[in-house]
C-alpha positions in Angstrom: -7.5 3.6 -41.0 -10.5 4.6 -43.2 -13.0 2.6 -45.3 -13.8 3.3 -49.0 -16.4 1.8 -51.4 -15.2 -0.6 -54.1 -17.9 -1.2 -56.7 -18.0 -4.4 -58.8 -20.3 -5.6 -61.5 -21.0 -9.4 -61.9 -18.5 -9.4 -64.8 -15.7 -7.8 -62.8 -16.5 -10.0 -59.8 -16.0 -13.0 -62.0 -12.7 -11.5 -63.3 -11.4 -11.1 -59.7 -12.1 -14.7 -59.0 -9.9 -15.6 -62.0 -7.1 -13.2 -61.0 -4.4 -13.5 -58.4 -6.3 -11.0 -56.3 -3.4 -8.8 -55.5 -4.2 -5.5 -57.3 -7.3 -3.3 -57.6 -7.4 -0.8 -60.5 -9.5 2.3 -61.2 -9.9 4.9 -64.0 -7.6 7.8 -64.4 -10.4 10.3 -63.4 -10.3 8.8 -59.9 -6.6 9.5 -59.4 -7.4 12.4 -57.0 -9.6 10.2 -54.8 -7.1 7.5 -54.9 -4.3 9.7 -53.5 -6.4 10.1 -50.3 -6.2 6.3 -49.6 -3.2 4.8 -47.7 -1.8 1.4 -46.7 -4.0 0.0 -44.1 -7.2 1.4 -45.3 -10.0 -1.0 -46.3 -11.9 -1.3 -49.5 -15.5 -2.6 -48.9 -16.7 -4.3 -52.0 -20.2 -4.1 -53.3 -21.7 -5.9 -56.3 -24.1 -3.9 -58.4 -27.0 -5.6 -60.3 -27.3 -8.1 -57.3 -27.0 -5.3 -54.8 -24.7 -7.2 -52.4 -21.9 -6.7 -50.1 -19.2 -9.2 -51.0 -15.7 -8.5 -49.8 -13.1 -6.7 -47.8 -9.7 -5.6 -49.4 -6.8 -4.2 -47.4 -4.8 -1.6 -49.3 -1.0 -2.5 -49.0 0.5 0.4 -51.0 -0.1 4.0 -52.0 -1.7 4.4 -55.4 0.3 4.2 -58.5 -0.3 4.5 -62.2 0.8 1.8 -64.6 -0.4 1.5 -68.2 0.7 -2.1 -68.5 -2.3 -4.0 -69.8 -3.7 -6.3 -67.2 -7.5 -6.6 -67.5 -7.6 -5.8 -71.3 -5.0 -7.0 -73.7 -4.5 -3.3 -74.8 -5.8 0.1 -73.9 -6.6 -1.0 -70.4 -8.4 2.0 -68.8 -7.8 0.9 -65.2 -4.4 2.4 -64.8 -4.7 3.8 -61.2 -3.9 0.9 -59.0 -3.3 -0.3 -55.6 -1.6 -3.4 -54.2 -4.1 -5.2 -52.0 -4.6 -8.1 -49.7 -7.9 -10.0 -49.5 -9.4 -10.0 -45.9 -12.7 -11.7 -46.9 -14.3 -12.6 -50.2 -17.8 -14.1 -50.5 -19.2 -16.5 -53.1 -22.0 -14.7 -54.9 -24.6 -16.9 -53.1 -23.1 -15.9 -49.8 -22.8 -12.2 -50.6 -25.2 -10.1 -48.3 -28.1 -8.3 -50.0 -28.3 -4.6 -49.0 -32.1 -5.2 -48.8 -31.8 -7.9 -46.1 -33.8 -6.6 -43.2 -31.0 -6.4 -40.7 -28.7 -4.6 -43.2 -31.4 -2.2 -44.5 -32.6 -1.0 -41.0 -29.0 -0.4 -39.8 -27.1 1.5 -42.5 -27.5 5.3 -42.2 -28.3 5.8 -45.9 -30.9 3.2 -46.2 -32.8 2.9 -42.9 -35.0 6.0 -43.5 -36.0 4.9 -47.0 -38.7 2.6 -48.3 -36.9 -0.5 -49.6 -38.8 0.0 -52.8 -37.2 3.3 -53.3 -33.9 4.0 -55.0 -33.1 7.3 -53.3 -30.5 5.7 -51.2 -28.3 4.8 -54.2 -26.5 8.1 -54.1 -24.1 6.5 -51.6 -23.1 3.8 -53.9 -22.6 5.6 -57.3 -18.8 5.7 -57.4 -15.8 3.7 -56.2 -13.4 5.3 -53.6 -16.1 7.2 -51.7 -15.4 7.1 -48.1 -17.9 5.1 -46.0 -19.0 6.5 -42.6 -17.2 4.6 -39.7 -20.4 3.3 -38.1 -21.6 1.9 -41.5 -18.3 0.6 -42.4 -17.7 -1.3 -39.2 -21.2 -2.9 -39.3 -20.6 -4.0 -42.9 -17.1 -5.3 -42.0 -18.3 -7.5 -39.1 -21.1 -8.7 -41.2 -18.9 -9.9 -44.0 -16.4 -11.4 -41.6 -19.2 -13.3 -39.9 -20.6 -14.4 -43.2 -17.3 -15.6 -44.4 -16.8 -17.9 -41.5 -20.3 -19.3 -41.0 -22.8 -17.6 -43.2 -26.2 -18.2 -44.6 -27.0 -18.6 -48.3 -28.9 -16.0 -50.4 -29.7 -18.0 -53.5 -28.9 -16.4 -56.9 -31.0 -16.8 -60.0 -28.2 -18.3 -62.3 -30.0 -17.5 -65.5 -30.3 -13.8 -64.6 -26.8 -13.7 -63.2 -25.3 -15.2 -66.4 -27.0 -12.5 -68.4 -25.0 -9.9 -66.3 -21.8 -11.8 -67.2 -22.7 -12.3 -70.8 -19.8 -10.2 -72.1 -16.6 -12.3 -72.5 -13.9 -11.2 -70.2 -10.5 -10.7 -71.9 -7.4 -11.2 -69.8 -3.8 -11.8 -70.4 -1.9 -14.3 -68.5 0.2 -12.0 -66.3 2.0 -12.4 -63.1 -0.1 -9.7 -61.6 -3.8 -9.2 -62.0 -6.4 -6.6 -61.3 -9.9 -6.0 -60.0 -11.8 -3.7 -62.1 -14.6 -1.9 -60.1 -17.5 -0.5 -62.1 -17.2 3.2 -61.0 -20.0 5.5 -61.2 -22.5 2.7 -62.0 -25.9 3.6 -60.7 -27.9 0.5 -60.0 -31.3 2.0 -60.7 -32.6 5.3 -61.9 -33.2 7.6 -59.0 -36.8 8.1 -57.8 -36.6 11.7 -58.6 -35.6 10.9 -62.2 -38.5 8.4 -62.5 -40.9 11.1 -61.3 -39.5 13.7 -63.7 -39.9 11.2 -66.6 -43.5 10.5 -65.7 -44.2 14.3 -65.5 -42.6 14.8 -68.8 -44.6 12.0 -70.3 -47.9 13.5 -69.0 -47.0 16.8 -70.4 -46.2 15.4 -73.8 -49.4 13.4 -73.8 -51.3 16.7 -73.0 -49.6 18.6 -75.7 -50.4 15.8 -78.2 -54.0 15.8 -77.2 -54.2 19.5 -77.5 -52.5 19.5 -81.0 -55.2 17.2 -82.2 -58.1 19.4 -81.1 -59.6 21.6 -83.8 -58.8 25.3 -83.2 -61.5 28.1 -83.5 -60.7 31.5 -85.1 -62.4 34.4 -83.5 -63.0 37.0 -86.2 -63.7 40.5 -85.1 
């Protein structure tokens, strides 16, 4: 058994709540990664925007492709699919923030970083990335415990509703699909921020120099 990341946005989280919760779907470019996943493997679900761990899904089939529209009435892009079984699923106000101290100081990819940094986000950029066993088992137990008797982490409903502002289009089907937001980076990396600042400073300097009068040396 192995553990893999399954990314959701608030919008697709809400779509899953409205579904029969028996299929998880991914884009065709993730077919190669999907073929590494087998029945019995666990998808650990993470919600971007809120930065929270919120579910465990057990894979119950090998991956298959099916172009039958499920999430969208037509041209559904999430055609790489698994049958799944829900092990645990948390309400958004019970979902566990990755910045919670007990989580942040335990996960291998966060504990060495400042909580204000975004350098750690490389580990959660794409669905179907394998999660290291120690990290996975820690998150698994945390979600299971939270599902049975967890504390609340209040959500700003106004902000949350902005994330779910786009209307979700679904057909009334026998099967349904969870649609992870693959390759969604929550925040710009710290390196990109620094590069942007450097470029801004350079442009400002060039602009200032362009405005200075030039002197011609005549020999």
